[in-house]
MIKOL-863518 format. One record per residue (C-alpha): residue number from 1; x, y, z. Coordinates in nm, 2 decimals, decimal comma. Layout:
N
<NUM <X Y Z>>,
...
! end
This chain:
154
<1 <6,22 -6,51 0,51>>,
<2 <6,33 -6,73 0,79>>,
<3 <6,43 -6,66 1,14>>,
<4 <6,48 -6,95 1,35>>,
<5 <6,28 -6,92 1,69>>,
<6 <6,38 -6,69 1,97>>,
<7 <6,65 -6,54 1,77>>,
<8 <6,65 -6,15 1,71>>,
<9 <6,42 -6,04 1,43>>,
<10 <6,63 -5,78 1,24>>,
<11 <6,36 -5,81 0,96>>,
<12 <6,24 -5,44 1,07>>,
<13 <6,43 -5,10 1,00>>,
<14 <6,47 -5,06 1,37>>,
<15 <6,84 -5,05 1,52>>,
<16 <6,79 -5,24 1,87>>,
<17 <6,67 -5,55 1,69>>,
<18 <6,82 -5,73 1,99>>,
<19 <6,46 -5,62 2,16>>,
<20 <6,27 -5,81 1,89>>,
<21 <6,27 -6,16 1,92>>,
<22 <6,16 -6,39 1,59>>,
<23 <5,86 -6,66 1,65>>,
<24 <5,70 -6,87 1,34>>,
<25 <5,90 -6,75 1,05>>,
<26 <5,91 -7,08 0,92>>,
<27 <6,08 -7,19 0,61>>,
<28 <6,00 -7,54 0,44>>,
<29 <6,39 -7,58 0,43>>,
<30 <6,41 -7,59 0,82>>,
<31 <6,30 -7,82 1,09>>,
<32 <6,05 -7,69 1,32>>,
<33 <5,85 -7,76 1,67>>,
<34 <5,57 -7,96 1,62>>,
<35 <5,29 -8,04 1,92>>,
<36 <4,97 -7,97 2,07>>,
<37 <4,83 -7,62 2,12>>,
<38 <4,61 -7,53 2,40>>,
<39 <4,29 -7,34 2,32>>,
<40 <4,33 -7,06 2,53>>,
<41 <4,65 -6,96 2,34>>,
<42 <4,52 -7,04 1,98>>,
<43 <4,18 -6,78 2,10>>,
<44 <4,41 -6,53 2,21>>,
<45 <4,66 -6,51 1,92>>,
<46 <4,38 -6,51 1,68>>,
<47 <4,22 -6,19 1,93>>,
<48 <4,57 -6,01 1,90>>,
<49 <4,60 -6,05 1,51>>,
<50 <4,24 -5,92 1,43>>,
<51 <4,36 -5,62 1,42>>,
<52 <4,77 -5,60 1,52>>,
<53 <4,94 -5,29 1,61>>,
<54 <5,18 -5,24 1,34>>,
<55 <5,49 -5,01 1,39>>,
<56 <5,63 -5,04 1,03>>,
<57 <5,42 -5,18 0,72>>,
<58 <5,55 -5,42 0,44>>,
<59 <5,42 -5,34 0,11>>,
<60 <5,24 -5,66 -0,04>>,
<61 <5,17 -5,99 0,13>>,
<62 <5,35 -6,35 0,21>>,
<63 <5,23 -6,70 0,12>>,
<64 <5,29 -6,98 0,27>>,
<65 <5,62 -7,20 0,12>>,
<66 <5,50 -7,52 0,24>>,
<67 <5,16 -7,52 0,04>>,
<68 <5,28 -7,62 -0,31>>,
<69 <4,94 -7,50 -0,51>>,
<70 <4,78 -7,26 -0,32>>,
<71 <5,03 -7,06 -0,10>>,
<72 <4,80 -7,10 0,16>>,
<73 <4,47 -6,93 0,28>>,
<74 <4,45 -6,53 0,31>>,
<75 <4,23 -6,56 0,61>>,
<76 <4,20 -6,76 0,89>>,
<77 <3,86 -6,81 1,11>>,
<78 <3,87 -6,99 1,46>>,
<79 <3,57 -7,22 1,44>>,
<80 <3,24 -7,13 1,18>>,
<81 <3,18 -6,82 1,43>>,
<82 <3,49 -6,72 1,55>>,
<83 <3,69 -6,40 1,49>>,
<84 <3,89 -6,36 1,17>>,
<85 <4,22 -6,26 1,10>>,
<86 <4,42 -6,15 0,78>>,
<87 <4,73 -6,36 0,69>>,
<88 <5,04 -6,30 0,52>>,
<89 <5,00 -5,90 0,53>>,
<90 <5,10 -5,82 0,89>>,
<91 <5,29 -5,92 1,22>>,
<92 <5,18 -5,97 1,59>>,
<93 <5,40 -5,79 1,85>>,
<94 <5,39 -5,97 2,21>>,
<95 <5,56 -5,79 2,49>>,
<96 <5,79 -6,04 2,65>>,
<97 <6,02 -5,91 2,96>>,
<98 <6,24 -5,64 2,83>>,
<99 <6,20 -5,74 2,46>>,
<100 <5,92 -5,79 2,22>>,
<101 <5,84 -6,12 2,05>>,
<102 <5,72 -6,08 1,69>>,
<103 <5,51 -6,36 1,46>>,
<104 <5,40 -6,30 1,08>>,
<105 <5,04 -6,37 1,08>>,
<106 <5,08 -6,68 0,91>>,
<107 <5,19 -6,84 1,26>>,
<108 <4,83 -6,90 1,28>>,
<109 <4,80 -7,12 0,93>>,
<110 <5,15 -7,26 1,02>>,
<111 <4,99 -7,38 1,36>>,
<112 <4,67 -7,52 1,20>>,
<113 <4,80 -7,69 0,89>>,
<114 <5,13 -7,75 0,92>>,
<115 <5,14 -7,83 1,29>>,
<116 <5,36 -7,56 1,44>>,
<117 <5,42 -7,52 1,79>>,
<118 <5,55 -7,21 1,87>>,
<119 <5,82 -7,16 2,19>>,
<120 <5,61 -7,20 2,55>>,
<121 <5,74 -6,89 2,64>>,
<122 <5,58 -6,70 2,33>>,
<123 <5,24 -6,91 2,41>>,
<124 <5,28 -6,79 2,79>>,
<125 <5,34 -6,43 2,62>>,
<126 <5,03 -6,45 2,43>>,
<127 <4,80 -6,55 2,72>>,
<128 <4,92 -6,28 2,92>>,
<129 <4,92 -6,02 2,67>>,
<130 <4,69 -5,72 2,75>>,
<131 <4,42 -5,67 2,49>>,
<132 <4,55 -5,49 2,14>>,
<133 <4,56 -5,15 2,12>>,
<134 <4,44 -5,10 2,49>>,
<135 <4,68 -4,86 2,70>>,
<136 <4,84 -5,17 2,89>>,
<137 <4,93 -5,30 2,57>>,
<138 <5,08 -4,96 2,44>>,
<139 <5,26 -4,91 2,76>>,
<140 <5,37 -5,30 2,74>>,
<141 <5,55 -5,23 2,40>>,
<142 <5,69 -4,91 2,49>>,
<143 <5,83 -5,05 2,83>>,
<144 <5,97 -5,37 2,62>>,
<145 <6,05 -5,27 2,25>>,
<146 <6,31 -5,08 2,08>>,
<147 <6,19 -4,69 2,14>>,
<148 <6,21 -4,59 1,78>>,
<149 <5,95 -4,82 1,70>>,
<150 <5,71 -4,56 1,92>>,
<151 <5,57 -4,24 1,77>>,
<152 <5,77 -3,92 1,86>>,
<153 <5,58 -3,69 2,07>>,
<154 <5,57 -3,35 1,99>>,
! end
């Protein structure tokens, strides 16, 4: 599934898709930004993707369309002893200002193997994102994301 960076991400079953902004939904037939990445951004993105909060689950996994033979790796580890993230089975939701950035977990592989460089505003949002599943993170999701993403209170 391809979405241009910073376009509405209509992949999810939420009516307010305008509040979901796509980053890293790449396709081999479409050009994308390449560039140098700051270590702090990469480290923080791996942390966020270790066990990401998921308001909707996809059944199955997605392979890398650039990797002709293997379909890409199923995990990403930052360094030999760093955190590990599962690839192709989840997405990361990062609070913006009045919206949520949403990126597939394969973004880590795209950055590593295919030199993808996400938009600067996404990189900054990742760096300043509260820890995954913390109360501060969940409050930021509630404040900036579509209301139907959050569970209903009894």
